[in-house]
C-alpha positions in Angstrom: -0.4 -4.1 -27.1 0.9 -0.8 -25.6 -1.2 0.7 -23.0 -1.1 4.5 -22.7 -0.8 6.2 -19.2 -4.5 7.0 -19.1 -5.6 3.4 -19.5 -3.0 2.2 -16.9 -4.4 4.7 -14.4 -7.9 3.5 -14.9 -6.8 -0.1 -14.7 -5.2 0.8 -11.4 -8.3 2.5 -10.1 -10.6 -0.4 -11.2 -8.1 -2.8 -9.7 -8.3 -1.1 -6.3 -12.1 -0.9 -6.4 -12.3 -4.6 -7.2 -9.9 -5.5 -4.5 -11.9 -3.5 -1.9 -15.3 -4.6 -2.9 -14.4 -8.3 -3.4 -12.7 -8.6 0.0 -15.2 -6.4 1.7 -17.9 -8.7 0.4 -16.1 -11.8 1.7 -15.5 -10.4 5.1 -18.5 -8.1 6.1 -17.9 -6.4 9.5 -20.9 -4.3 9.9 -24.6 -5.1 9.7 -27.3 -3.1 7.7 -27.5 -0.6 10.5 -23.7 0.1 10.6 -23.2 -1.8 13.8 -20.2 -4.1 14.3 -21.1 -7.8 13.8 -20.3 -9.5 17.2 -18.2 -12.4 15.7 -16.1 -9.9 13.7 -15.2 -7.8 16.8 -11.6 -7.8 17.9 -10.7 -7.2 21.5 -7.5 -7.5 23.7 -8.7 -11.0 24.5 -9.3 -12.1 20.8 -7.1 -15.2 20.2 -4.3 -14.6 17.8 -4.1 -17.8 16.0 -4.0 -19.2 12.4 -7.5 -20.5 13.0 -8.7 -17.0 12.5 -7.6 -17.2 8.8 -4.3 -16.5 7.3 -5.1 -12.8 6.3 -6.4 -12.1 9.8 -3.7 -13.9 11.5 -0.8 -12.2 9.6 -2.2 -8.6 9.4 -5.7 -7.8 10.6 -5.5 -9.1 14.2 -2.0 -7.8 15.0 -2.9 -4.4 13.6 -6.1 -4.4 15.7 -4.3 -5.4 18.8 -1.6 -2.6 18.2 -4.5 -0.1 18.0 -5.9 -1.4 21.3 -2.4 -1.4 23.0 -1.8 2.2 21.9 -5.3 3.2 23.0 -4.3 2.0 26.4 -1.1 4.1 26.4 -2.6 7.2 25.0 -6.0 7.1 26.6 -8.1 7.2 23.4 -8.5 4.6 20.7 -8.5 7.4 18.1 -5.0 8.1 18.8 -4.1 4.4 18.6 -5.7 4.4 15.1 -3.7 7.6 14.1 -0.3 6.5 15.5 -0.6 3.0 13.9 -1.5 4.5 10.6 1.5 6.7 10.7 3.9 3.8 11.7 2.4 1.6 8.9 3.0 4.3 6.3 6.6 4.7 7.6 7.0 1.0 7.2 5.9 1.0 3.5 7.7 4.2 2.8 10.6 2.7 0.6 8.0 1.0 -1.6 5.9 4.2 -2.0 9.0 6.2 -2.8 9.9 3.9 -5.6 6.2 3.9 -6.9 5.8 7.7 -6.7 9.1 8.4 -8.4 8.4 6.1 -11.2 4.8 7.5 -11.6 6.1 11.1 -11.7 8.7 10.2 -14.3 6.0 8.5 -16.4 4.0 11.6 -16.5 7.0 13.7 -17.4 7.8 11.6 -20.5 4.2 11.2 -21.4 4.2 13.7 -24.2 7.1 11.8 -25.8 5.2 8.6 -25.6 2.1 10.1 -27.1 4.2 11.5 -30.0 5.6 8.0 -30.6 2.2 6.4 -30.5 0.9 9.1 -32.9 3.9 8.3 -35.2 2.9 4.6 -35.4 -0.8 5.1 -35.4 -2.5 2.8 -37.9 0.8 0.8 -38.4 -0.2 -2.5 -37.0 2.2 -4.8 -38.8 4.7 -6.7 -36.8 7.8 -4.9 -37.9 6.3 -1.4 -37.0 5.0 -2.6 -33.6 8.5 -3.9 -32.9 10.2 -0.7 -33.8 7.7 1.2 -31.7 8.5 -1.0 -28.7 12.2 -0.4 -29.3 11.9 3.3 -29.5 9.7 3.3 -26.3 12.3 1.3 -24.5 14.9 3.9 -25.5 12.7 6.7 -24.0 12.4 4.6 -20.8 16.2 4.0 -20.6 17.1 7.6 -21.4 14.8 8.9 -18.5 15.7 5.9 -16.1 12.1 4.9 -15.9 10.8 1.3 -15.1 7.5 0.3 -16.9 6.5 -1.7 -13.8 7.8 0.8 -11.2 4.5 2.6 -10.8 2.8 -0.6 -9.9 5.0 -1.1 -6.8 2.3 0.5 -4.7 0.1 -2.5 -5.3 2.4 -4.5 -3.0 1.2 -2.4 -0.1 -2.5 -3.0 -0.8 -2.8 -6.0 1.5 -1.3 -4.0 4.4 -3.5 -0.9 3.8 -6.6 -3.1 3.4 -5.7 -4.9 6.6 -5.5 -1.6 8.4 -9.0 -0.7 6.9 -10.4 -3.9 8.2 -8.8 -3.6 11.6 -10.1 -0.1 12.3 -13.6 -1.4 11.7 -13.3 -4.4 13.9 -11.8 -2.8 17.1 -14.7 -3.2 19.5 -13.4 -0.5 21.8 -13.9 2.1 19.0 -17.7 1.8 19.0 -18.0 3.0 22.6 -15.4 5.8 22.4 -15.7 9.5 21.6 -13.3 12.2 20.4 -13.7 15.9 19.6 -17.2 15.7 20.7 -18.1 12.8 18.3 -19.0 9.2 18.8 -16.4 7.2 16.9 -18.7 4.3 16.4 -21.7 6.0 14.7 -21.9 6.9 11.0 -21.5 10.5 10.2 -24.6 10.2 7.9 -26.8 9.5 11.0 -25.6 12.5 12.7 -25.9 15.1 9.9 -28.1 17.9 11.1 -27.6 16.9 14.7 -24.0 17.8 15.3 -22.1 20.2 13.1 -18.8 18.6 14.0 -19.6 15.7 11.7 -20.1 18.0 8.7 -16.8 19.6 9.4 -15.1 16.2 9.6 -16.6 15.1 6.2 -15.5 18.4 4.6 -12.0 18.0 5.8 -11.9 14.5 4.7 -13.1 15.4 1.2 -10.5 18.2 0.9 -7.6 16.2 2.1 -8.7 13.3 0.0 -8.8 15.4 -3.1 -5.4 16.9 -2.4 -3.9 13.4 -1.7 -4.8 12.4 -5.3 -4.2 15.8 -6.9 -0.8 16.5 -5.3 1.0 14.5 -8.1 -0.3 17.1 -10.6 0.6 20.0 -8.4 4.1 18.7 -8.0 4.6 18.2 -11.7 3.8 21.8 -12.4 7.0 22.8 -10.5 9.3 22.1 -13.4 9.2 23.0 -17.1 8.9 19.4 -18.0 6.0 19.1 -15.7 4.2 22.0 -17.3 4.6 20.3 -20.7 3.3 17.0 -19.2 0.2 18.7 -18.0 -0.6 19.8 -21.5 -0.8 16.1 -22.5 -4.3 14.7 -23.0 -3.9 12.7 -19.9 -4.4 15.7 -17.7 -8.2 15.6 -18.0 -8.3 11.9 -17.1 -6.2 12.5 -14.0 -8.6 15.2 -12.8 -11.5 12.8 -13.4 -9.8 10.2 -11.3 -9.1 12.7 -8.5 -12.8 13.6 -8.4 -13.9 10.0 -8.6 -11.8 8.9 -5.8 -12.8 11.8 -3.6 -16.5 11.1 -4.2 -16.0 7.4 -3.5 -14.1 8.0 -0.3 -16.5 10.7 1.0 -19.4 8.2 0.4 -17.6 5.5 2.4 -16.8 8.1 5.2 -20.6 8.9 5.4 -21.7 5.3 5.8 -18.9 3.9 8.0 -18.1 4.5 11.6 -16.8 8.0 12.3 -13.3 6.6 13.1 -12.8 5.6 9.5 -13.1 9.3 8.5 -10.2 10.1 10.9 -8.3 7.2 9.4 -8.8 8.5 5.8 -7.8 12.0 6.9 -4.7 10.8 8.4 -3.9 8.7 5.4 -4.5 11.5 3.1 -2.3 14.0 5.0 0.5 11.3 5.2 0.2 10.9 1.4 0.5 14.7 0.7 3.5 15.0 2.8 5.1 11.9 1.4 4.6 13.1 -2.1 6.1 16.6 -1.4 9.0 14.9 0.5 9.8 12.6 -2.4 9.4 15.5 -5.0 12.1 17.6 -3.3 14.4 14.7 -2.1 14.3 12.4 -5.0 12.7 13.7 -8.1 14.1 17.2 -8.2 17.4 16.1 -6.8 17.8 13.4 -9.5 16.9 16.1 -12.1 19.4 18.5 -10.8 22.2 15.8 -10.8 21.1 14.8 -14.4 21.5 18.5 -15.6 25.0 18.7 -13.9 26.1 15.6 -15.8 24.8 17.2 -19.2 26.7 20.4 -18.5 30.0 18.5 -17.8 
């Protein structure tokens, strides 16, 4: 069975949601009042041993201790969260470059794939399906696109989820403040009391939306990109951008304020990374391809 790009994107979204909710349910860090559960707290004295569990031992505890160490160097745990988020994103940059380039290319060839699927619509016999697969492979090869390249970002999910867990479990965070806000309370509990929390959530919503929508913005830079946007996938991508933004804003409201800063940092990094990849990989490769055609 051939999955169109819209189906693949929704499968990705549902996979991410399932990953987050399943693991969050298995390892609850906050109680019903949004307070850190004592036995889940991580401090500088927390033992770093396999007894904590493989996931915590390999990822969560070292990340949390890294945040604590950076907090000691910078004087504020928030800077520890921000700096470590940046460092981790630099670490996974090679994987994200491959994933982003592949996803962008898939969008550029989407109109061709839609025409191909329309050509074979209703032709479900084995011979027709085989020919469609062969023609699809030719399109991929012609544009140097890997069918699985866009899924490379799933390799980074354990690291990003570990960072998400670590930020929640750093005990120091719940007694710290930054920019006039208590990092340990939920923004929801402070709405109407301190306008700074409203600004924080607004900034988080804007950066989150742009971090998802930036791919569409970059696609419009080229003539191919404009054609790709006319495909029937555009509406689905816009829906995904809005859905992801609403989901993250909801989490930002009910989780410690430090998580909002984490998501803002991650969103800004995503925007910068996507623009960097667009100029230094996608457009550069397209220019080289055009030069080869001219020759």
